[in-house]
Steps between C-alpha positions, in 0.01 A plus 500: 500500500818672382707180486704593806578855388467682834542860375237448230251342739564768759447777243177345378360484854588863575370637171179297527430625851570863413284485187214342695472811714453706184287263294255386768331840547464541123348153458255557786396834354455348154293198611323627812500875458645560847826671583738389774820652627808292567795630699773414247779639717401269785500203262850585378630530857337167593660337194839624610457353849340169397671412171797716404695525827467131597600396148806726502601372844459140382721569198778645717475229767498210252 
């Protein structure tokens, strides 16, 4: 996708996931007329545990 550019690919994944937590409620409200609440803080913490920390550890180990 990014032609082997790890930092660019990593940044795209993080930004996409963070934006999804903001855009999804707006899209649902616009198309369906319903509001939902998403715990953005919990999503950020989960991203740190599942993506950021393992990636940083892999960089230092390799």
